[in-house]
C-alpha positions in Angstrom: -22.4 5.0 12.7 -19.6 2.9 14.0 -15.8 3.6 13.8 -12.6 3.2 15.2 -11.3 6.5 17.1 -8.2 7.5 19.1 -7.9 10.5 21.8 -4.5 10.3 22.1 -0.9 8.5 20.2 0.2 4.8 21.2 -0.2 1.4 21.6 -3.1 -0.4 19.9 -5.0 -0.1 22.9 -5.9 3.5 22.0 -8.3 2.2 19.7 -11.6 2.8 20.7 -15.0 1.9 19.1 -17.4 5.3 19.1 -20.5 6.5 17.6 -20.1 9.1 15.3 -22.6 11.0 13.0 -23.0 9.6 9.6 -20.7 12.1 7.1 -22.5 13.4 4.1 -21.2 13.9 0.6 -20.1 16.7 -0.6 -19.7 18.6 -4.2 -17.9 15.6 -6.2 -18.1 13.3 -3.4 -19.6 9.9 -3.0 -20.5 8.6 0.2 -19.9 5.0 1.1 -20.9 2.1 2.8 -17.7 0.1 4.0 -17.1 -3.3 3.4 -13.6 -4.3 3.6 -10.7 -1.8 4.6 -7.2 -2.8 4.5 -4.3 -2.3 7.4 -1.2 -0.9 6.4 2.0 0.1 8.0 1.4 3.9 7.7 -2.2 3.2 9.9 0.0 2.3 12.9 2.8 4.6 12.6 -0.2 7.4 12.6 -1.4 5.4 15.6 2.0 6.3 17.3 2.4 9.3 17.0 1.3 12.4 14.9 3.4 11.8 11.7 1.5 13.6 8.8 -1.5 14.1 10.8 -1.4 16.2 13.5 -5.1 16.2 14.4 -7.0 14.2 17.1 -9.3 12.5 17.4 -8.6 10.7 14.5 -9.6 7.8 12.4 -7.8 6.3 10.8 -7.8 4.2 7.4 -7.1 5.0 3.6 -7.8 2.1 2.0 -11.2 0.9 1.1 -13.9 -1.7 -0.7 -17.4 -0.7 -0.3 -20.9 0.1 -2.1 -22.1 3.8 -2.7 -25.0 4.9 -0.5 -25.1 8.6 -1.7 -23.5 10.6 -4.2 -22.6 15.2 -3.8 -23.8 17.4 -6.1 -22.0 16.9 -10.1 -21.6 13.0 -9.4 -21.6 10.8 -12.8 -18.8 8.1 -12.2 -20.8 6.3 -9.5 -24.7 6.0 -8.4 -25.9 4.7 -5.4 -25.5 0.4 -5.4 -22.1 0.7 -6.8 -19.2 -1.4 -5.9 -16.4 0.3 -5.6 -13.0 0.4 -4.3 -9.9 3.0 -4.0 -7.4 4.7 -1.6 -8.8 7.8 0.3 -6.2 11.2 -0.9 -3.4 10.2 1.3 -2.8 11.8 3.9 -5.1 14.2 5.1 -8.1 12.5 3.7 -7.9 9.4 6.1 -10.9 7.8 7.9 -12.3 4.2 6.0 -12.0 2.6 9.8 -15.8 2.7 9.9 -18.8 1.7 8.4 -19.1 4.9 6.1 -16.9 7.4 4.8 -17.2 10.0 2.0 -14.6 10.0 -0.7 -13.5 12.0 -3.8 -15.7 10.4 -6.6 -12.6 10.4 -8.7 -10.4 8.5 -5.9 -12.7 5.1 -6.7 -13.0 2.8 -9.0 -15.3 0.1 -9.9 -14.6 -3.2 -8.2 -13.5 -5.8 -10.1 -16.6 -9.0 -10.4 -14.0 -11.6 -9.7 -13.0 -10.4 -6.2 -14.7 -9.9 -2.8 -14.6 -7.1 -0.7 -12.2 -8.0 1.4 -9.7 -9.0 -1.7 -10.5 -5.7 -3.1 -10.2 -3.6 0.1 -6.6 -5.3 0.5 -5.2 -3.9 -2.4 -5.3 0.2 -2.9 -2.5 1.9 -0.7 -0.3 -0.5 -1.5 -0.9 -1.6 -4.8 -1.0 2.4 -5.6 2.1 2.6 -4.0 3.8 0.4 -5.8 2.4 1.2 -9.1 3.3 4.5 -8.8 7.1 3.7 -8.1 7.9 1.2 -10.8 5.6 2.7 -13.7 4.9 6.1 -13.0 8.5 7.1 -11.2 10.6 4.5 -12.8 9.2 3.1 -16.5 9.9 -0.5 -15.5 10.7 -2.5 -19.2 10.5 -5.6 -20.2 13.9 -7.7 -19.2 14.9 -5.2 -16.5 16.0 -6.4 -13.3 14.0 -5.0 -10.7 15.1 -5.7 -6.5 11.6 -5.4 -4.1 13.2 -5.3 -0.6 10.6 -6.8 1.8 9.0 -8.6 -1.2 6.6 -10.5 1.1 5.1 -7.1 3.0 2.1 -5.7 1.6 3.5 -3.1 -1.1 6.4 -5.6 -1.4 4.3 -8.1 -2.9 2.0 -6.6 -4.9 5.2 -4.8 -6.2 6.5 -8.3 -7.5 3.1 -8.8 -9.2 3.6 -5.3 -10.8 7.3 -5.9 -11.9 6.4 -9.3 -13.4 3.3 -8.1 -15.5 6.1 -5.6 -17.0 8.3 -8.1 -17.7 10.7 -7.5 -15.4 13.2 -10.1 -13.7 12.5 -9.5 -10.4 14.7 -10.4 -6.9 13.2 -10.4 -3.7 14.4 -9.7 0.0 12.7 -12.0 2.2 13.4 -14.4 5.0 13.3 -18.2 3.7 9.6 -19.2 4.8 8.2 -16.6 2.8 10.3 -17.9 -0.3 7.6 -20.5 -1.3 4.4 -17.9 -1.6 6.6 -15.3 -3.2 7.2 -18.3 -6.2 3.7 -18.1 -6.7 3.8 -14.9 -7.4 6.0 -14.5 -9.7 9.6 -13.6 -8.4 12.8 -14.9 -10.2 15.1 -14.5 -7.6 14.3 -14.7 -3.9 17.0 -13.5 -0.8 17.1 -14.7 2.6 18.1 -11.5 4.2 18.7 -12.9 7.6 21.4 -15.3 6.4 22.6 -13.7 2.6 23.7 -10.5 1.6 21.8 -8.9 -0.8 24.8 -6.9 -2.7 25.6 -10.1 -3.7 23.5 -10.2 -6.6 24.1 -9.5 -10.5 23.5 -6.1 -11.1 20.0 -4.5 -11.0 18.2 -1.5 -13.2 15.7 -0.4 -10.4 15.9 -1.1 -6.6 12.6 -0.4 -5.0 12.9 0.6 -1.5 10.5 0.2 1.3 13.2 -0.5 4.1 15.6 2.9 4.0 18.4 2.8 6.7 21.5 0.9 5.8 19.6 -0.8 3.1 19.2 2.7 1.3 22.6 3.1 0.8 24.0 -0.4 0.5 21.4 -1.0 -2.4 23.5 1.3 -4.0 26.2 -1.2 -4.8 24.0 -3.6 -7.1 22.6 -1.0 -9.2 24.3 -0.3 -13.0 25.4 3.3 -13.9 22.3 5.1 -14.8 20.2 2.9 -12.5 17.4 4.0 -10.1 16.8 3.5 -6.3 12.8 4.2 -5.2 12.5 4.9 -2.0 8.9 4.8 -0.4 10.9 4.3 3.0 11.0 9.0 3.0 11.6 9.2 7.0 13.8 6.8 7.2 16.3 7.5 4.2 19.8 8.6 4.8 20.4 12.5 4.0 23.0 11.5 2.0 21.5 9.1 -0.3 20.8 11.0 -2.6 24.1 12.8 -3.2 26.0 9.4 -2.9 23.6 8.0 -6.0 24.6 10.8 -8.0 28.3 10.4 -7.4 27.4 6.7 -8.8 25.2 8.1 -12.0 22.5 6.6 -10.1 18.7 8.0 -10.2 17.3 8.1 -6.3 14.1 9.7 -5.2 11.3 9.5 -2.7 8.0 8.7 -3.2 4.7 9.2 -1.2 1.7 7.4 -2.6 -1.0 9.3 -3.9 -4.8 8.7 -4.8 -4.7 8.5 -8.3 -8.0 7.4 -10.4 -5.9 6.3 -13.4 -3.8 4.0 -11.5 -6.3 2.3 -9.9 -7.9 1.9 -13.4 -4.8 0.0 -14.5 -4.7 -1.8 -11.2 -8.0 -3.0 -11.8 -7.1 -4.5 -15.2 -4.0 -6.7 -13.8 -6.8 -8.0 -11.3 -8.9 -8.6 -14.2 -6.5 -9.9 -16.1 -5.7 -12.4 -13.1 -2.1 -10.8 -12.9 -2.3 -9.1 -9.5 -3.7 -10.2 -6.2 -3.7 -9.9 -2.6 -2.1 -12.4 0.2 -4.3 -11.5 3.1 -2.6 -12.8 6.3 -5.4 -12.1 8.2 -9.1 -10.4 8.4 -10.3 -8.7 11.5 -13.8 -7.2 12.3 -14.1 -3.4 12.4 -14.7 -4.2 16.6 -10.8 -5.6 16.5 -9.3 -3.3 15.1 -6.7 -3.1 17.8 -5.8 -6.8 17.5 -5.1 -6.1 14.0 -2.7 -3.4 14.9 -1.4 -5.2 17.4 0.0 -8.2 14.7 0.8 -5.1 12.3 3.2 -4.2 15.1 4.9 -7.1 15.1 6.6 -6.4 11.6 6.1 -10.1 10.1 3.1 -9.8 8.2 3.1 -11.5 5.2 1.1 -9.6 2.8 -1.9 -7.6 4.3 -4.1 -7.3 7.3 -7.9 -6.4 6.4 -10.5 -5.1 8.9 -14.2 -6.2 7.3 -17.8 -4.4 8.3 -20.8 -6.3 8.5 
C-alpha cells in the first residue's frame, strides 16, 4: 500500500510517499480502506518533533473515514463493506495517512449516510476533543455562557456547534474575516482578538482554551466563581494556571482526547440531525500530504484540511 512517512523530524519536506506492506487486523481489530483522513495541528507538531511519539519512521494521521476491508477475530460490530469513521487511539494508534489502516473495532462507528467521506474524515479527532471537553468534562447546560478560543479552528468551530446544540450561549474569539462563518455555525457573540480584548465580555461559565500561554491566565478574569476552564493546549499551559484558578474558585483542568465509541455515536447523531458539520478549507490527495502540512503550518486554517485517498 501507499503511505506518507517520515524518517526524520522537520518541515513538510520530510514527508515522503512510500510503499509499505498492507497490515492485517488482529483480534478485535478491523482493516479499513481509507477514503479520507483529516489533518490536525497535532500532525504537524509530531512531524516537527517527537512529542508523544518518539519513533521513526512514522506514518501520521488519526482521523479516518473509509470502508471496512477485513475484520479480525471476534469482531461483531462491523463487516467488510461497511462505511465507518472515527479516531485511531491517541496518540499511539497513529497511521491513517495511508491507503489502509488497522483500528480497534470499537474506535469506529458507522458513517452517517448523509455525508461523504471528506466530511466524515474531517470530524473525529477535533469533534471528540470538543465533545469530551464540553460534555464529558464540563457538562455544559442550557443557558450557560461558553467562551471558545480560536473558534474558527479545527476544534473551535466544532465546539461552537456542540455547545450551541447543548443550549449554551456561545462566544468565540476569531479574526473578523472569520466571523460570518462562525455566525452561520451558531456563535452568539464574536470577539476580534486582533482589535478587541476578550476580557471585556460579560462573565462566562466555561472557557474552552485551545491556545494556552497568556490566554489561559487571562481567561480566568472572565469566569464566574465556580466556573470551569478546560485546556487542550496542555504543553502551552502555564504551570501556575491551576493554582491561580483554585484561588478564584474556578475549576481548571487539562484534557487529552481519547478514542471513544460512545462519543463518536453522539457526534454521529448530531451530524444526522443537521447540528454538526465540518468546515473544510482544503483537500489534498494523499501524495500531496506535504502541501497540506504547509498550509497547516501557517496557523490560519479555518476548520479542517483533509487528505483524500482514491
